[in-house]
C-alpha positions as CSV (number, residue, x, y, z in Angstrom):
1,X,-64.4,-112.9,3.6
2,X,-63.9,-110.4,0.8
3,X,-66.3,-109.9,-2.1
4,X,-65.3,-111.2,-5.6
5,X,-64.0,-108.6,-7.8
6,X,-66.5,-107.1,-10.3
7,X,-66.3,-108.6,-13.8
8,X,-64.7,-106.3,-16.3
9,X,-67.0,-104.1,-18.3
10,X,-68.2,-105.6,-21.6
11,X,-66.2,-104.5,-24.6
12,X,-68.0,-103.1,-27.6
13,X,-67.5,-105.2,-30.7
14,X,-67.1,-104.1,-34.3
15,X,-70.4,-103.7,-36.0
16,X,-72.4,-103.1,-32.9
17,X,-74.5,-100.0,-32.9
18,X,-74.9,-97.8,-29.8
19,X,-76.6,-94.6,-28.9
20,X,-74.1,-91.8,-28.4
21,X,-74.9,-88.3,-27.0
22,X,-72.4,-85.6,-27.9
23,X,-73.7,-82.2,-26.5
24,X,-73.8,-79.5,-29.1
25,X,-71.5,-77.4,-26.9
26,X,-68.8,-80.0,-27.4
27,X,-68.8,-79.8,-31.2
28,X,-67.7,-77.2,-33.7
29,X,-69.0,-76.6,-37.2
30,X,-70.0,-79.7,-39.1
31,X,-69.2,-82.2,-36.4
32,X,-72.1,-84.6,-35.5
33,X,-73.9,-83.6,-32.3
34,X,-76.7,-84.7,-30.1
35,X,-78.1,-88.2,-29.7
36,X,-77.5,-90.4,-32.6
37,X,-76.5,-94.1,-33.4
38,X,-72.8,-94.9,-34.0
39,X,-71.4,-98.1,-35.5
40,X,-68.3,-99.3,-33.9
41,X,-65.5,-99.9,-36.4
42,X,-62.4,-100.3,-34.2
43,X,-60.8,-103.7,-33.4
44,X,-61.7,-105.4,-30.0
45,X,-58.2,-104.9,-28.8
46,X,-58.6,-101.1,-29.1
47,X,-62.1,-101.1,-27.6
48,X,-60.8,-103.0,-24.5
49,X,-58.5,-100.0,-23.7
50,X,-61.5,-97.8,-23.0
51,X,-61.8,-95.9,-26.3
52,X,-63.7,-97.0,-29.4
53,X,-63.8,-95.6,-33.0
54,X,-67.2,-95.1,-34.4
55,X,-69.1,-93.8,-37.4
56,X,-72.4,-92.1,-37.0
57,X,-75.6,-93.3,-38.8
58,X,-78.2,-91.1,-40.2
59,X,-81.5,-91.9,-41.9
60,X,-82.2,-90.6,-45.3
61,X,-85.7,-90.6,-46.8
62,X,-84.4,-90.6,-50.5
63,X,-80.8,-91.9,-50.8
64,X,-80.8,-91.1,-54.5
65,X,-81.0,-87.4,-53.7
66,X,-77.9,-87.4,-51.4
67,X,-75.0,-85.8,-53.2
68,X,-72.3,-87.2,-50.7
69,X,-72.6,-90.9,-51.5
70,X,-69.8,-93.4,-51.7
71,X,-67.0,-93.6,-50.9
72,X,-67.9,-91.4,-47.9
73,X,-71.6,-92.1,-47.2
74,X,-72.3,-95.8,-47.2
75,X,-75.9,-97.0,-47.6
76,X,-76.8,-99.6,-45.0
77,X,-80.0,-101.3,-46.2
78,X,-82.6,-102.3,-43.5
79,X,-81.8,-106.0,-44.1
80,X,-78.2,-105.4,-43.0
81,X,-79.4,-104.1,-39.6
82,X,-80.4,-106.2,-36.6
83,X,-82.1,-104.5,-33.7
84,X,-81.7,-105.9,-30.2
85,X,-84.9,-107.1,-28.6
86,X,-86.4,-104.2,-26.6
87,X,-84.2,-101.5,-28.1
88,X,-85.9,-98.3,-29.0
89,X,-84.5,-97.1,-32.2
90,X,-84.6,-94.5,-34.9
91,X,-82.6,-96.6,-37.4
92,X,-84.8,-99.6,-38.0
93,X,-84.9,-98.4,-41.5
94,X,-82.1,-98.0,-44.2
95,X,-79.4,-95.7,-42.9
96,X,-76.4,-94.0,-44.2
97,X,-73.0,-94.4,-42.4
98,X,-71.2,-91.2,-42.5
99,X,-67.6,-92.4,-42.7
100,X,-66.2,-88.9,-43.1
101,X,-67.4,-88.3,-39.5
102,X,-65.1,-91.0,-38.0
103,X,-64.7,-90.2,-34.3
104,X,-62.7,-91.6,-31.3
105,X,-65.1,-91.9,-28.4
106,X,-64.4,-92.7,-24.8
107,X,-66.3,-96.0,-24.0
108,X,-68.2,-94.0,-21.4
109,X,-70.0,-92.2,-24.1
110,X,-71.6,-95.4,-25.4
111,X,-75.3,-95.4,-24.3
112,X,-77.7,-98.3,-24.9
113,X,-76.6,-100.9,-27.4
114,X,-79.2,-100.8,-30.2
115,X,-78.2,-103.7,-32.3
116,X,-75.6,-104.5,-34.9
117,X,-74.9,-104.5,-38.7
118,X,-73.8,-107.5,-40.9
119,X,-70.2,-108.1,-41.6
120,X,-70.8,-107.1,-45.1
121,X,-72.1,-103.7,-44.1
122,X,-69.2,-103.3,-41.6
123,X,-66.7,-104.1,-44.5
124,X,-68.5,-101.4,-46.7
125,X,-68.1,-98.8,-43.9
126,X,-64.4,-99.7,-43.3
127,X,-63.8,-99.2,-47.1
128,X,-65.4,-95.8,-46.7
129,X,-63.1,-95.0,-43.7
130,X,-60.1,-96.2,-45.7
131,X,-61.1,-93.8,-48.5
132,X,-61.4,-90.9,-46.1
133,X,-58.0,-91.6,-44.7
134,X,-56.5,-92.1,-48.2
135,X,-55.5,-95.7,-47.3
136,X,-55.2,-98.5,-49.7
137,X,-57.8,-101.1,-48.7
């Protein structure tokens, strides 16, 4: 008797937030490096192929002092973030989505799922990405 095939790996969904570790040696210049949370912005059909498109999050103590605000940096208020039970997280506070740092990631780079953002926050990030890419929303 043969064993049942393993179930397919879970596919990341838009709006989910994962830890991603990109070694400094694999980046150049202003690219985001090291361990940080990424919001998945790509469609499930893209994610099912083994790659995802993500936007890194960063925390900012005083968003009013950030010079690179919308349309590129999108404020995600704390109430727009849901943290998965048991997740350890550095983004349980208001965060900025850095849409100009949009990155294609192999799904193998996704670490622990931290949580998710609301559909409203995801829409705001997608508008920021559209602006970065000079697309009409």
